[in-house]
C-alpha positions, 0 to 999 in steps of 0.5 A: 349930426348933420353933414357939412355941405361942400360945393367942390371937394378935391380929394388929394393934394398933389400936383393935379389936386392943387391945380384943380382946387386953384382953378375951381376957386378962381371961378368962384367955387367954394373949394375944400381939399383933403390930403392924406399926408401932413402937408400937400404936394409932398410927392412934388418934392421928389420929382426930378431928383428934387429939382422938379422937371415940370414939363417938356417942350417936346409933346409928341403923343408917343411920350404918353401911354394910354388907351385913347390918344385922342382924349389925352391930346385934347386934355393936353392941348387945353393947357399945354406946356407953354401955358403951364410955363406961363402959369408958373411965371405968373404965379412966381416960379420962373423957369429954365430950360435944358434940351427941352426939359423945364425946371424952376429957375431956383432949381428946387421942387420946393419952389413949385409946391410953395407957389401952389400953396400960395395960390390955394391960400390966395383963392381961399381954398380950405385944406384939410391935411391928415385926412383920408378919403374912405368911401363915396356914396351917391345921393339921389333925388326922390325918383331914385334916378338922378344923382344930386351929389355924393356923401364922402366919408373920410377917416375924420368926417362926412361931407355932402359934396356936389362936385368931387374931384378925385386926385388921389394918385395911383399906387406908386411911391406909397410912402408918399400916400399913393396907395391905390385907394381910388381904384378900390373905391371906384371899382366898388361903384362899378367903374372900369379900372385898367389893372394898375402896374408899376412903371418908371422903375428898375427891372429885376433879371434872371441872370448870374451876371448881375452880381458881377456887374453891380455898380457899373454905369455905362451909356447903352441901348436897351431893347424890349422884345417879345415873341420875336418882335422888338417892341421898344428901345431907348438909349442913355445911361444904364445902371447895372445893379445886383438884381438887374438893371436900372436907369432912364432907358430901363425906366422908359420901357418898364411900364410896357414890361409890366403889362406884358408880364401881367398878360402872361407873356415872356418879354426879354431884353437885349442890351447894347453896351457899345451903341456907337459901334456896329457889330462888325467894328467891334469884331475888327477892334477885338482882332486888332487888339489881339494882334497888336498886344501879342501872344500871352495876353488875357481876355481882360487885357483885350477888353480893357479900355473898351468895357468896365472890368466888372461888365467885361467879366459879366459878359465873358461869363455867358461864354463860360470864360473869365478875364484871365483866360487867354485872348488867342481864342479871339483870332477865331471868327466864332469867338470874336462873333460870340463876344461881339454878340454879347457886347452888342445884344446880350439877351437878358431874361426878366424876372419881374419889374420892381414893385410899387415902392420903387416905381415913380408912376402907375401904368393903368387906372380908370379906363378912359372910356369911362370919362367925358373927354371935354371935362374928365367927368365920369360918365356913370357918375356926373359930378365926379372928375378924375385927374392925374395918375388915377386915370389910365395915362402915364408918360415917359421920364422928362416932365410928362407925368407932371404935364398930365397932372397939370393939364388934367387938374386944370380941366377938371377944376374948371369943369367942376366950377362951371358945372356948379355955376350952370346948375345954380343958374338953372335953379334960379 
C-alpha cells in the first residue's frame, strides 16, 4: 500500500503545535496535524486554573531555564509577548492584564483553544485526532547521504513527510497525553536529550511537622540551599500539605530541586513564615507578649495571632515543645532565638519532587545544541523541527511556558513552510 505524502506534518495538537500548523498553512503549505487525544488543545484548558494566563509583560530571560539563553531570547524576540497579544486580538481573543499577567478577556481558557481551532479551520489545516506518533524513519536519496524526507508511523497509518514539526510535549501531566514519547523517538535517532524531570510542582519533605501543618496557607518565603549556598528564593502564598509544601513559591524552584536530586546532591529548603519582619523584630515581639500576658500563659497563647495554630504546633515540635507548654521559657534569650529561627528559617529536608502526574511542565528535553537557533530545525535531521516543551526550555509560573510555546511554534511553522517553498523553487 502506497504511503500518503504530506508536505508538513505537525505531531501534537497542543499550544505550540496549533500555532505551528496555522503559521505553516498561512504561508501556503499543505498541513496535517495528528493529535493523540480526541480533541486538540486539551492541555490549554488547564492553564491558569482554567483562565489561561497566556503571556506576561515581564520577559526577562531569567524567567526561563535552559542551557542556551541566547537561543531562547532569539526565539522569543521573533514573536514576543506584544506580538502574541496582537495575534490573539486579530484572531478574536481580546485580553486583559493584571500586574503584567495576560488573560483572555472572557476569563476562559476555552476561548484560546476555540480561536486556534478556528484559525486551523480557516487555513484548511487537516486535523487527525486519536492518532499517536510512534516512529520516525529518515528516508535518503540514492547516494544514501542526503535525507529527502521521513516515514512517519502512527498507530493508525504511515506517512511520507517532507517537513515534520514535533510538538508532542514533554512528560508532565500525562493525563493530557504528554507521556514523553518524543524523547524516546529522538533518542533512537541519536539526538541528545537532557534528562526530563518534573517542574512547577510540589515538594515532598522528610519532616514530621508536615502532618501537623496540613491545610495551612500563609504568605512566606522559600529558599533553596545546597552545599551551604543559597541558590534560589521566591515569595508568595505557601500551601502546607500532609507530605510537604506546595504553592507558587515552591513551584518556581521545584525544577531546580529536581535537577539537583538527579545529580545526586542533597538540596534543602528554608522557609520564612514572617517575611515582613526581621528575626530581631520577631524576638522582640515574643518577649513583649510574654511580659504583657503575664505568668501562666502557654506558648500557644503567645503565638496566637502571629501564626496559624497548626503551623505554631509544627514549629514548636522542632524544639520538642507543644502549644500547651508554659511560655515563661521565652524570657530566656536562647529559647526566643531558637523559636525565631524556626519562624524565620526552618530547615526542611527534601524527600522528592512530586511526580510528573502532578507537575505542570517538564524541565529538560531536546538539548538546544541540537537545534538551529534561527529555525528550531534539528541539525542532524534537516526537515525536523522541535517546539514547546519537547525542547530543553521551561519557564516559571506566569504565562512563560505558553509564551515559549507560541514563540517556538510560530518560528517552526514559518521555517518549515519557507524551507518547503525554497526546495520547490530550487527544483523548478
